[in-house]
Structures are given as C-alpha cells and as structure tokens.
N, C-alpha and C positions, 0 to 999 in steps of 0.2 A: 877458456875458449872465447871466441869472438861471437857476438850476437848483434843483430841490427835492432835498434830500439828507437822509440820516439821519446826523446828527453825533453823535460821542461827545465829550461835554463833559468827562467825567472817567473815568479807567480804571475798568472794572467797573460803570459805571452803565448804565441803559437808553439806547438810541439815541433821539435827539430829531429829529423831522422839522422842517425849517426851510428857508428859502431861502438860497442861497449865491450868490456871484458867481464866474463863471469867466472866465479870460483867453481871448482869441481864440487859436486854435491857432498855435503857432510854425511855422517852415518845416518842421520834421520831425515835426509833430504833427497829429492829426486830432480833430475833434469828432464824438462818437457820441451819438445819441439812444438811450438804453438801453430795450430791450423787456423784458428779464428778467435777473435776477441770482441766482445760487445763494448759499446761506448755507453757508460751509465751516467746518470745525473750526479752520482756521488763522485765520479772522476772529475767532472766539471766543477763541482763545488770545491773539492780539495785543491784543484789546480789554481785556485785563487789565493791560497795561503800556505800550501804544503812547503816545507823547507826544501830549497833547491841547492844543487841540481837534483832533480827527482825523476823517478820512473814510476808512472802510475799504471792503471789498467787492472781490472779484477774480475773479468768475465771471460777467462780464457779456456780453451779446450784444445787438446792436441794428443801427441803420442809420446810416451815415456821413452827416453833414450838411455838414461843411466839411473841407477838407484844406489843409495848409500848402503853401507854394510848392515845396518840394523833395520832396513825397510823390508817389510813382509807383505804388505797389502797390494803392491803393484810390482811389475817387473818390466824390463825393456820390451817394447812392442805393444804394451797395453794402451788402449785408448782411454783418455781421462777427461773429465771436466774438473775445473778447479774452483774452489770456494774459499771461505774465510779460514784463518788459522785459529787454533785453540790449543791450550796447554795440555789437555788430556789428563791432568792430575788433580785439579781443584775439585771441590765438592760438586760444583755445578756441572762440570764436564763429566764427572764420574756418574752423575745421576741423569744423564741424557739431555743436558741443556748446554751444549757447547757454544751456542749463540750468545750465551750470557756468561761465558768464561770470565773468571775474575781477572785474568790477564788480557782481556780482549783488546783494549785500547793500545797497550804496549806492543802486543803481537801484530796488530793490524795497521796501526796508524803512526807508529814511531819512525818508520822508515828504516828500521834496523832489526837484526836478529836479537833474541833475548840477551846475548852477551855484549850487545852494542856494536857488533860488526855488521858489514854489508857484503853481500855476494857480488855487488856490481861496482865497477870503477870505470871512469872515462878519462883518458889522458892523464892517468895518475891521481885523479880526484875521486874521492869516495862519493857514490851516488846514493841518495836516500831512496830505498826501494822496499821490497817485501810488503808492498801495499796490499792489504787484505790477503796476505798469504802468498802473493804471486808476482805483482808488478808485470802484468802480461801485455803491456804495450811494447812487445818485443817478440822476435821470432823464436827465442829460447828463454826459458824461465828456470830458475832454481827455487824450488818450493818445498816447504816442510811436508812430510808424508801426510799429516792430518789435513792438509789443505787440498789433497788430491783424491778424486773419486773415480775409481775404475768403472767404466761403462761398457755396455755391449758394443762390440765393433760394428754392428749393423746400424747403429744410430748415426745420423749425419753429424759429423764433427763441426761442420760450418754453422749449424744452428745450435749446437750443444752448449757453447760458451755462456750465453746469457742465462741459462738455467742455473748457473752457480750463484747468481745474485738477483737480478731483476725479476725473472720469472719465479724463482724460488721464493723471493720475498713476498710478492703479491699473492701467489697461490697459497703459500704457507700461512700467511696471515689469516686466511679463511679456513683452510683445511686443519691446521694445527692449533690455532688459537681460538678463533671465534666459533668454529664448528657449528654453523647454523643448521637447524633442523629443516626438513622439507616443509615448504610453505611459508618460511620466514621471509622477512623483508630486509634488504640491505641497500645502503647508498654508498657508492665508492666515489670519493672526491679526488679528481685527477685521472684522466683517461689516457695516460701514457702507458709505457710497457708494464710498469708495476701495477697500475690500476686495472689495465685490461686483463692481466693475469688473475687479479682478484675477481674480476667480473666472470671470467671463465670458471674459476673455482666455485663461485657462488651459484652459477647456473648448473654446474655438475652436482652441487649439493642439493639441488631441488628448490632453491629459493623462488618464491612466487613473484616477488618484486625485486628486480635488480636495477637500481637507478644509477646511471653514470652521470657525474657532475663535472663540467669543464667549461672553460671560456671559449673553447675552439669547437665550432659546429662540426667541422670535418672529423675531429676525434670522437665526438659523440655519435656521429653516424657510423664510424668504424666500430665503436663499442657495441652498437646494436648487432653488428655482424658476428660478434663474439659472445652474445648471450644477454646483453643488457635489454631489459624489457622497456626501459624508459631512458631518455636523455634529457638532462636538465642543463640548459644554457644559462650559466651564471654571469655572462659578460655584461649584462645590463642590470644586474641586481635582481632582487626579488627571489633569491634562491630559497630562502626559508618558506616563502609562500608556495612556491612550486612544489617543494617537498611535502609540505602539509597537505596540499591538494591530492598528492599521490597516496599518502598514508596518513590520514587525519589523526589516528591514535598514536603516531610516532613510530619510527623505524625500530626494528629489533636490533639491528647492527649498523654501524657505519665504519668506514675505513678512510683515513686521510693519508694521501701520498704526496701532499704538496709541501708540508713543512711550513705552512703559513698560519699565523696566529688567528687571523680573521676567519680563515676557512675552517680551522679546527673548531673554533667557537660555534660556527654555524652547524657543523657536523654534530657536535655534542648536543646542541639545542634541538636537533631534529630527532633525537632518540625518544622513544616511549619509556614507560616504567620498566625497570630492569634491563634497559638497553645497554649495549656494550660498544664502546668506541675503540678501534685499533689505530694506533698512531705509528705510521711507517715512515713517512717522508722526512728526509733531511733537506731543509730548505732555508729560506732567508731569515726566518724569525728565530731570535735567540731565546725567547721565552713564550710561554703560553699562559693565558689567564681566562677565567670563567667567572661569571656570576655564581655565587655559591648555590643558588637554586637550580643551576643547570645540572648538578649531579645528585640531586635528591631523587627520591623514588627509586633508589637502587641502581642508578646509572653508574657505570664504571668506565674509566679511561685507562687503557693498557698500552704501554710501549711495546713494540714488536721489532726485534732485530733478526734479519735474515730469515724471516718466516718462522722463527722458533724451531728451526730444522736441525736434524742430524743429517748433514749432507750425504753421507755415505748410504743412508737409507732412503732419504726423500728424493734426491735427484734421480736415481734410477726409476723410482715410481713415476715421477713427472715425465721423464723421457719415454717411459712405456705408454703413458697416456697420450703423449704426442705421436708415438708410432702407431697407435690405434686410431688416430684422427680425432681424439676427444679433447686434446689440449693444443689446438692448431695455431700456435704462436708464430709459426713460420710466415703466416700471412701478413704479419706486421713488420717483418725484417726487410731492410734494404742493405745490400752488401756494397762495401767500398774496398778497393785495394788498400793495403796497409799504407802505401805511399800517400793516400788521400785522407790521412787521419784528420787534418785540419778542416777539410771539406765535410767530413763526417761529423765533426764536432759542431760546425756551423749549422748543419742540418738538424742535429739534435736540439741545439739552442733555439732554433726557429720553430721547432715543432713540425717541420715538413716531412719528417719520417717517424714511424712508430718506434722502430728499434734499429739503430745503426750497428752493423757488424763489420769489422775489418777482417780481411782475408789475406793469407800469406801464400 
C-alpha cells in the first residue's frame, strides 16, 4: 500500500514529504494509521548519521487497520500508542525488562527487520525504517506487535504519541527506577519534555525538593508550573553552588536528560551519601568521566532506557494519570500539521516549544 512519509534523503538534510510503499503486515506485525507523532530529540540526534534513505519517528499513536495472522493483543479498530521493539524471548524480556532486550539495538536502530528486510520502499529503493519499532513519520506504519500498546479509546490520540518515548522515559526514570520516598530531594538536569515528565513524577512521588536545572529561564519557569519547587539557571555557571545552597547535605537523587559529560559530572557531584544518579539523555558527549571520589559514599550511576518500562503496562497507567489531570503534559504540547515537520524540528532545536507533535 501507499503511505505519505517524511523521508530523510541525506543525513542532516531537511525531511522531504513523499509517497512510499509499505509491505502488508507479516504474521507478527500490525498496520497502524497514524493520528499523531511526537518529535523527539532522539529523532534529531539520529537524523545526523542514520543510514539513508531513512524513515524516522518513534512517538506515534493511531488506529489499527490490519493485523497479522499471529497477532492476538490488538485487532482492527483498536486505538494504540507505539513504543520500542523487543524480542520477547531473551532472558531480560522474559523477566520483565524489555527495555534492556539483548537484541534492542538490532531491533530498534538497524533500520531493518530481524531478517534484514524492510517494510518500506521508495521508487524501488529500500528505505531504512523500523526505527524504534515503528518509523512513524508517516501516515501509516507497519510495526511488530510487541511495539504496539492498546489504549482506551477515550484517551486523546493526538496527545498519546509522546507517551511511548519522551513522557514514558522521564516518568519511568522516577517511578520505575529511582523510586524516591516522600520527602526526598531530586534535581532534574534538562527541563525539556523528558525532564519535565521526571519533574511531574517526582512531585507525584512526594519529593520535598524538586529542582529543575536548565540554561533556559523560560523552561525553568514552565517546570515550576509542573511541580518543580526550585529552578536553577545554569547559563552563567555556579550550578554546583546553587544546588548546594538548596540541599547542603547533597541530593538523594539526580536525573540527567542532556547527555552532556560536564552536566552529568555536576549532577553526580551534587549527590549526598547513598545518592543515585539516573542517566537518561542521548546527547553530544561520547564518553562520561568522574573523579573517583565522586562515587564514594555509596553513590551509584544508573543508565535508564525507556524508563525501564514494560510499555503494555506502564503507558496505560500514565495515560490514566493524564486523564485524571495528575500528569498534565498536554500543557507543554504544540501541534503542527504533518506537512510542517521541518518547522516543528526547528522549533524543537531552538527550544521554543516544550513538545512538538505532528498531526495527520
């Protein structure tokens, strides 16, 4: 079948809207008509080097149109959010940790199905797709069943997409990994969509001090509206001193969403004894380094993928919190028609929007 997609013809170039051809879903796949898709920093990061021609996008939500013969969890007409792919058979998947699937990189970042094929072609050329289980910068997606999460049809599909990555990642880092006790202190580095999701989760967890750290004063002010008790402007330096003034004994928890070596070092050094750092961000730094004293006194640094979530369980929980008004991420969303994908990307890069979502 034909679908309208935003192709990346060369790394770093603008996206080009064009028609592509999609395979019929295989026995373990589903065809989804996309209603909305978020623009995530991971899309922009991979757009700089992913093998082309490529079809990215990984925060899609929509309606199932067809299912393969072996699919049992969804059926045509179901509303779904889409998340990452996992094999379902390795020891980590079988013990409830699909975010750390042993085949994660091959399934989500190779641009291909496990057998090396692709469901997407353009003018007879094979397109590198299947990005994080979906490649949802298109009005239709062929996705593996394990990347699709059935959701209540009463939930707003236009806001559901980002729950599959950004919102899940930030909230899951707090709820599923750090699990702060009421009265704890936490600093969240980076006040974008992922960071703000962590701020909301920390507030819901009863943290007494929730410090948002960013170089953008507008983002810090917005974070306060989502539950941050303090905003730390790091644009002029002195971040460590500002944090120490807030919690002189050191923070119980920190989360880094920036992927910057200097920021993570500051975050780890802001911890108190037995403090825990969660590393979420995929960013510009290829390596991280610390003075060995930084992780004494029981401090730990933990990498977190996709909020350590089981999407089929966690996404409905987050969406229910949203429906109840307790996880009000819609306040950070700005909608763009799909045809304005490059304008949306520019807005994300500039930081002028909290979360860009493309609509069809």
